[in-house]
C-alpha positions in Angstrom: 39.9 20.5 9.6 41.4 24.0 9.3 43.4 25.3 6.3 46.6 25.3 8.4 46.1 21.6 9.2 45.6 20.8 5.5 48.8 22.7 4.6 50.8 20.8 7.3 49.6 17.5 5.9 50.6 18.6 2.4 54.1 19.5 3.6 54.5 16.0 5.1 54.5 14.4 1.7 52.4 12.3 -0.7 51.8 9.5 1.8 50.3 11.8 4.3 47.9 13.3 1.7 46.9 9.8 0.6 46.1 8.7 4.1 44.1 11.9 4.7 42.0 11.4 1.6 41.4 7.8 2.3 40.2 8.6 5.8 37.9 11.3 4.4 36.5 8.9 1.8 35.9 6.2 4.5 34.1 8.8 6.6 32.0 10.0 3.7 31.0 6.4 2.9 30.0 5.8 6.5 27.9 9.0 6.5 26.3 8.1 3.2 25.2 4.8 4.7 23.8 6.5 7.8 22.0 9.1 5.7 20.5 6.3 3.5 19.3 4.4 6.6 17.7 7.6 7.9 16.0 8.3 4.6 14.8 4.7 4.5 13.2 5.1 7.9 11.5 8.4 6.9 10.0 6.7 3.8 8.5 3.8 5.8 4.8 3.8 6.4 2.0 1.3 6.9 2.0 0.4 3.2 5.6 -0.6 2.9 6.6 -1.7 6.4 5.2 -3.3 9.5 4.3 0.1 11.1 0.7 0.6 12.1 -1.5 3.1 10.2 -1.7 5.4 13.2 2.1 6.1 12.9 1.8 7.4 9.3 2.9 11.0 9.2 2.6 12.7 6.9 -0.3 10.6 5.6 0.4 8.3 2.7 -0.5 9.6 -0.8 -4.1 9.3 -1.9 -3.4 6.3 -4.2 -2.3 4.4 -1.1 -6.0 3.8 -0.4 -6.5 1.9 -3.6 -6.6 -1.8 -3.8 -3.4 -3.3 -5.3 -5.3 -5.7 -7.5 -8.3 -3.8 -8.8 -7.5 -0.2 -8.3 -10.9 0.3 -6.6 -11.2 2.5 -3.5 -11.5 1.0 -0.1 -15.0 0.3 1.4 -17.0 3.3 2.7 -17.5 3.6 6.4 -20.5 2.0 8.0 -22.5 -1.1 7.3 -21.7 -2.8 4.1 -24.0 -4.4 1.6 -25.4 -7.8 2.7 -24.2 -7.2 6.2 -26.6 -9.1 8.6 -26.7 -6.3 11.2 -28.6 -6.5 14.4 -31.8 -5.0 15.8 -34.0 -5.4 18.8 -36.2 -8.5 18.6 -39.8 -8.7 19.8 -40.0 -10.9 23.0 -43.2 -13.1 22.9 -42.9 -13.7 26.6 -42.2 -10.4 28.3 -41.2 -10.3 32.0 -43.7 -7.6 32.9 -46.9 -6.2 31.2 -48.2 -2.7 31.9 -51.8 -2.1 30.8 -52.8 1.4 29.8 -56.6 1.5 29.8 -59.2 4.1 28.8 -62.1 5.2 31.0 -63.6 7.9 28.9 -63.6 9.2 25.3 -60.9 11.7 24.6 -63.2 13.7 22.3 -66.7 13.8 23.9 -65.7 12.4 27.4 -68.3 9.6 27.3 -67.6 6.7 29.6 -66.1 3.7 27.9 -66.0 1.2 30.8 -68.8 -1.0 29.6 -67.6 -1.2 26.0 -66.0 -4.6 25.0 -64.9 -3.8 21.4 -61.4 -2.7 22.2 -58.1 -3.4 20.5 -54.5 -3.2 21.9 -51.4 -1.7 20.4 -48.2 -3.1 22.0 -44.8 -1.7 22.4 -41.8 -3.2 24.4 -39.0 -1.5 26.3 -35.9 -3.5 27.1 -34.0 -2.3 30.2 -31.8 -3.5 33.0 -33.2 -4.0 36.5 -31.6 -2.1 39.3 -28.4 -4.0 40.2 -27.6 -4.5 43.8 -25.4 -6.8 45.9 -27.2 -9.6 47.6 -26.0 -11.4 50.7 -26.6 -15.1 51.2 -26.0 -16.3 54.8 -25.1 -20.0 55.3 -26.0 -21.4 58.7 -24.6 -24.8 59.6 -26.2 -26.5 62.6 -23.9 -27.8 65.3 -25.4 -30.6 67.4 -23.8 -32.8 70.0 -24.7 -36.5 70.2 -26.3 -37.3 73.6 -25.1 -40.9 73.5 -21.3 -40.5 72.6 -20.8 -36.8 73.0 -19.5 -36.3 69.4 -20.0 -32.7 68.1 -21.7 -33.0 64.7 -21.3 -30.4 62.0 -22.7 -30.7 58.4 -20.0 -28.5 56.9 -20.5 -25.7 54.4 -21.0 -26.0 50.6 -17.9 -26.1 48.4 -16.6 -22.6 47.9 -17.9 -21.2 51.1 -14.6 -21.0 52.9 -14.5 -17.7 54.9 -16.7 -15.9 57.4 -17.5 -13.2 54.8 -16.5 -13.5 51.2 -17.5 -12.7 47.6 -19.4 -15.2 45.5 -18.5 -16.6 42.1 -20.6 -14.0 40.3 -18.6 -11.1 41.7 -15.3 -12.9 41.1 -16.4 -13.5 37.5 -17.1 -9.8 37.0 -13.7 -8.8 38.3 -11.9 -11.1 35.7 -14.3 -10.1 32.9 -13.7 -6.4 33.5 -10.0 -6.6 34.1 -8.8 -9.2 31.6 -11.4 -9.1 28.8 -12.6 -5.4 28.8 -9.1 -4.4 30.0 -10.4 -2.0 32.6 -7.7 -0.7 35.0 -8.0 -1.8 38.6 -9.0 1.6 40.0 -11.7 2.1 37.5 -13.0 -1.4 38.1 -13.2 -0.7 41.8 -15.1 2.5 41.0 -17.6 0.6 38.8 -18.4 -1.8 41.6 -19.0 1.1 43.9 -21.1 3.1 41.5 -23.1 0.3 39.8 -23.3 -2.4 42.5 -23.1 -0.2 45.7 -20.3 -2.3 47.0 -16.7 -0.8 47.4 -14.1 -3.3 46.5 -10.3 -3.0 46.9 -7.8 -3.4 44.1 -6.2 -6.2 46.2 -9.4 -8.2 46.1 -9.5 -7.8 42.3 -6.0 -9.2 42.0 -6.8 -12.0 44.4 -9.7 -13.1 42.1 -7.5 -13.0 39.1 -4.8 -15.1 40.9 -7.5 -17.7 41.9 -8.6 -17.9 38.2 -5.0 -18.3 37.1 -4.4 -21.2 39.4 -7.7 -22.9 38.5 -6.8 -22.7 34.7 -3.5 -24.5 35.0 -5.0 -27.8 33.7 -6.6 -25.8 30.9 -3.2 -24.4 29.8 -1.6 -27.9 29.8 -4.4 -29.4 27.7 -4.3 -26.4 25.3 -0.6 -26.8 24.7 -1.1 -30.5 24.0 -3.9 -29.7 21.5 -1.8 -27.1 19.7 1.1 -29.5 19.3 -1.2 -31.8 17.3 -2.7 -29.2 15.0 -2.0 -29.2 11.3 -1.7 -25.3 11.0 -0.1 -23.3 13.8 0.3 -19.5 13.6 3.3 -18.0 15.5 4.1 -14.4 16.3 5.5 -12.2 19.0 5.4 -8.5 20.0 7.3 -6.4 22.5 5.8 -5.7 25.9 7.1 -3.8 29.0 7.4 -5.6 32.3 8.6 -3.7 35.4 10.2 -1.1 33.1 12.1 -3.6 31.0 11.5 -4.9 27.5 10.1 -8.4 27.2 8.2 -10.4 24.5 4.7 -11.7 24.4 4.5 -14.9 22.3 1.4 -16.3 20.7 0.7 -19.8 19.2 -2.8 -20.0 17.8 -5.2 -21.5 15.3 -8.7 -20.5 14.2 -10.1 -22.2 17.3 -7.3 -22.0 20.0 -5.0 -19.3 21.4 -2.0 -19.6 23.7 -0.1 -16.6 25.1 3.1 -16.5 27.1 5.5 -13.7 28.2 9.2 -14.2 28.1 12.4 -12.2 28.4 13.7 -13.5 25.1 12.3 -13.5 21.5 14.1 -16.4 19.9 15.1 -19.9 20.6 15.2 -19.8 24.4 11.6 -18.6 24.5 10.5 -21.3 21.9 12.1 -24.0 24.0 10.4 -22.8 27.2 7.0 -22.6 25.5 7.5 -26.2 24.3 4.9 -26.2 21.5 6.9 -25.8 18.3 9.6 -28.2 19.7 7.1 -31.1 19.4 5.1 -29.8 16.4 5.1 -31.7 13.1 2.5 -29.7 11.1 2.8 -26.4 9.2 4.0 -23.4 11.1 2.9 -20.0 9.7 5.1 -17.1 10.8 6.9 -13.9 9.8 10.3 -15.5 9.0 12.0 -15.1 12.4 15.2 -17.1 12.0 14.7 -19.0 15.3 11.5 -20.6 13.9 13.2 -21.9 10.7 15.5 -24.3 12.5 12.7 -26.6 13.8 11.8 -29.8 12.0 8.3 -29.0 10.7 6.7 -27.3 7.7 7.2 -23.5 7.4 5.0 -21.0 5.6 6.1 -17.3 5.6 3.7 -14.4 5.8 3.4 -12.9 2.4 1.8 -9.7 3.6 5.2 -8.9 5.1 6.8 -9.6 1.7 4.3 -7.3 -0.1 5.1 -4.4 2.2 8.9 -5.0 1.9 8.6 -5.2 -1.9 6.5 -2.0 -1.9 9.3 -0.2 0.0 11.8 -1.2 -2.6 9.5 0.3 -5.3 8.9 3.5 -3.4 12.5 4.1 -2.3 14.7 2.7 -5.0 12.4 2.4 -8.1 13.4 -1.2 -8.7 11.2 -3.1 -11.2 11.4 -6.7 -10.1 9.5 -6.0 -6.8 6.5 -4.8 -8.8 6.5 -8.0 -10.9 6.8 -10.1 -7.7 3.8 -8.3 -6.1 1.7 -9.0 -9.1 2.8 -12.7 -9.3 2.1 -13.3 -5.6 -1.3 -11.7 -5.7 -2.2 -13.7 -8.8 -1.2 -16.9 -7.2 -3.1 -16.0 -4.0 -6.3 -15.5 -6.1 -5.9 -18.8 -7.8 -5.2 -20.6 -4.5 -8.3 -19.0 -2.9 -10.5 -20.0 -5.8 -9.2 -23.6 -5.5 -9.9 -23.6 -1.7 -13.4 -22.3 -2.2 -14.1 -25.0 -4.8 -12.5 -27.6 -2.5 -10.0 -28.8 -5.1 -6.2 -28.9 -5.5 -4.2 -27.1 -8.1 -3.0 -29.1 -11.1 0.7 -29.8 -11.6 0.6 -27.7 -14.8 -0.6 -24.7 -12.8 2.1 -25.2 -10.2 4.9 -25.6 -12.7 3.7 -22.6 -14.8 3.6 -20.1 -11.9 6.8 -21.4 -10.3 8.5 -20.8 -13.6 7.2 -17.2 -13.6 8.5 -16.9 -10.1 12.0 -18.0 -11.2 11.9 -15.5 -14.1 11.3 -12.7 -11.7 14.3 -13.8 -9.6 16.4 -13.8 -12.8 15.2 -10.2 -13.5 16.1 -9.3 -10.0 19.7 -10.6 -10.5 20.1 -8.4 -13.6 18.8 -5.3 -11.8 21.1 -6.0 -8.9 24.1 -6.3 -11.1 23.3 -3.0 -12.6 23.3 -1.4 -9.1 26.7 -3.0 -8.3 28.0 -2.0 -4.9 25.2 0.6 -4.5 22.6 -2.1 -4.2 20.6 -1.5 -0.9 20.9 -4.2 1.7 17.1 -4.5 2.0 16.9 -5.5 -1.7 19.7 -8.1 -1.3 18.1 -9.6 1.8 14.7 -9.9 0.4 16.0 -11.4 -2.9 18.0 -14.0 -0.9 14.9 -15.0 1.1 12.9 -15.6 -2.1 15.7 -17.5 -3.7 16.6 -19.7 -0.6 13.1 -20.4 0.7 10.7 -20.7 -2.3 8.7 -23.5 -0.8 8.2 -21.5 2.4 7.1 -18.4 0.4 4.8 -20.3 -1.9 3.5 -22.8 0.6 0.0 -21.3 0.2 0.1 -22.2 -3.5 1.3 -25.8 -3.1 -1.4 -26.4 -0.5 -4.5 -24.1 -0.8 -5.4 -24.9 2.9 -2.4 -22.9 4.0 -3.1 -19.2 4.3 -1.3 -16.6 2.3 -0.4 -14.6 5.4 0.0 -14.7 9.2 -3.0 -12.5 9.9 -4.4 -15.0 12.4 -1.3 -14.6 14.6 -1.2 -10.8 14.2 -4.9 -10.4 15.1 -4.4 -12.5 18.2 -1.6 -10.0 19.3 -3.6 -6.8 18.8 -5.1 -7.0 22.3 -1.6 -6.8 23.8 -1.1 -3.4 22.1 -4.5 -2.3 23.4 -3.5 -3.4 26.9 -0.2 -1.4 26.6 -2.0 1.7 25.6 -4.2 1.5 28.6 -1.8 0.3 31.3 1.6 1.0 29.8 3.4 -2.0 31.3 3.0 -4.9 33.7 4.3 -4.3 37.2 5.7 -7.9 37.6 6.5 -10.9 35.4 4.0 -13.0 37.3 1.3 -10.3 36.6 2.0 -10.8 32.9 1.8 -14.5 33.3 -1.6 -14.2 35.0 -2.8 -11.9 32.2 -1.6 -14.2 29.4 -3.2 -17.4 30.9 -6.5 -15.6 31.4 -6.4 -14.1 27.9 -5.6 -17.5 26.4 -8.8 -18.8 28.0 -10.9 -15.8 26.9 -9.6 -15.8 23.3 -10.2 -19.5 22.9 -13.7 -19.1 24.3 -14.5 -16.4 21.8 -13.1 -18.5 18.9 -15.4 -21.4 20.1 -18.4 -19.1 19.8 -19.2 -19.3 23.6 -20.3 -16.5 25.9 -17.3 -15.0 27.6 -18.9 -14.1 30.9 -20.5 -17.5 31.4 -17.2 -19.2 30.5 -15.4 -17.1 33.1 -18.1 -17.9 35.7 -17.4 -21.5 35.0 -13.8 -21.0 36.3 -15.2 -20.3 39.8 -18.0 -22.9 39.7 -15.7 -25.8 38.6 -17.3 -26.0 35.2 -14.8 -24.2 32.9 -14.2 -24.9 29.3 -11.6 -27.5 28.3 -10.3 -27.8 24.7 -11.3 -31.2 23.2 -8.5 -33.7 22.8 -6.8 -33.9 19.4 -8.5 -36.2 16.9 -6.3 -39.2 16.0 -6.3 -40.2 12.4 
C-alpha cells in the first residue's frame, strides 16, 4: 500500500481507518500462522516426527544419539557382544576329495613312494558348481489298438502343458528375484542370460508372477481368516505410486503372519474392502488413524509416535509437561517389559499409582496451556486431547504386558515397500501392485515361520505351497 492510498483512507474517516487496520491485523495473524507452520516443519527430524533418519538435514545435534533413558551412546557399528555370528562349517561328507601326494623329498629328492608313515592335512573349499540350463524331453507313446482302432495316449505329467516351456525351478527363480530380492525385470533377464546362459523375456517373468499370484489365492483367503482370529493385530499403511497416482499400501500383521493390499483410499473404504478389522475382536495396534478407532475391538496406540510428538513440543515450544510424559511412559514401559519377561501381571496398586501420575501430568499440561492462552500451538492441544480422551488406548501396554508398547511390527513390515519404491519408483498398473502384495504376503509369512524362502516359492509351482494353520479354538 502506497503513502497516497493510506492518506486517501484517512480522509474517508474513522470507519475506513478501522477497517484497514482490522484487515491488516487479520493478514498479519494469517501470515504468523503460516510462518509458524513453516518453522515447525523446519524443526522436524527423525527424533521428533515420523520422518526417516535419511531425511535429516542438517543432522540432529550430537545429544540426539543418546538413549532417552540412560544417556548412554548408541551401539558401535559391527558385531555386538554375545552376537552368535556365522562362519564356515567343516563338512564331514565332502562331495569331492582331491589328493595331493608326494613322490620325492623336497629337501634331498629321495623317493618316498614306498614309505607308509604319512599323515594328511585337510582343507575344504566351498564353491558353486557351474550353473547351466538343463532340458528334459518328455516323450509320450501313441499306439492304436489293433482290435478296436482306439488311439491310446498316456498323457504328460502334470505341469507339462506346452511344446517347450520353463520348469518349476526356473519359475521359482523369477519370483524369488523379482518379488523377494526386488530385482527389476530387465536386470533379472540379464542375470538369466549371464549366469544360466538362457535369455528370458520380461514378459515371461511377468507370466510366472501372474501364475504364482493365481495359485496363491487360497493362501490369501486362509491368511485373512487366520488374522481375523488373532489376539494381537498390527495395522499400518504407507503411500505408494500406481500408474502415476497416489495410492496406499495397507498391512495387517502379527509376529507370524503378514497380509498386504493396495488400495486407492487410506481410511474406512479400504478397511471395509480388506475385511479383516471388520470381523476382528482382539486388540488392534496402530498409529491412531481415526478410521481404525470406530471399529468394535480393543485399540492400542503406538507410543513411539507419541514420544516423537512430545519431543517436538519440547524442541519447538519448550513445554515442560511433554518431558514429564516421556519419562512416565518410558518408566511404565520398563515395568511392563519386566513383568512380561517374568510371566506375571502387574498388581492393581502398580496400575493405580502410575495412572495417577499420568493424570497429574495431564493436570500440569492444562496449567501450561492456560498460560499460553490463544498462542497455544495446535499440535500441543491435539496431543493433549488424545492423552485425555484415550488413556486406555495409550496405556494398553501397561494394563496388559502382552500388548507391545509400539507398532514397530507393522512399521517393519512396511519397510520393504519403501525399498521397492526406491528401486522401481512406482507400479505401472493396479493389478501389478496386487500381484506384488500377494506374493510379498506369502514371502513375509514364510520368513516369519522360519522357512526357506526359495523352497517355499518353489512349492507354489509344485502344488506344495505353505498354508497358514487354522486358528486354534479355545
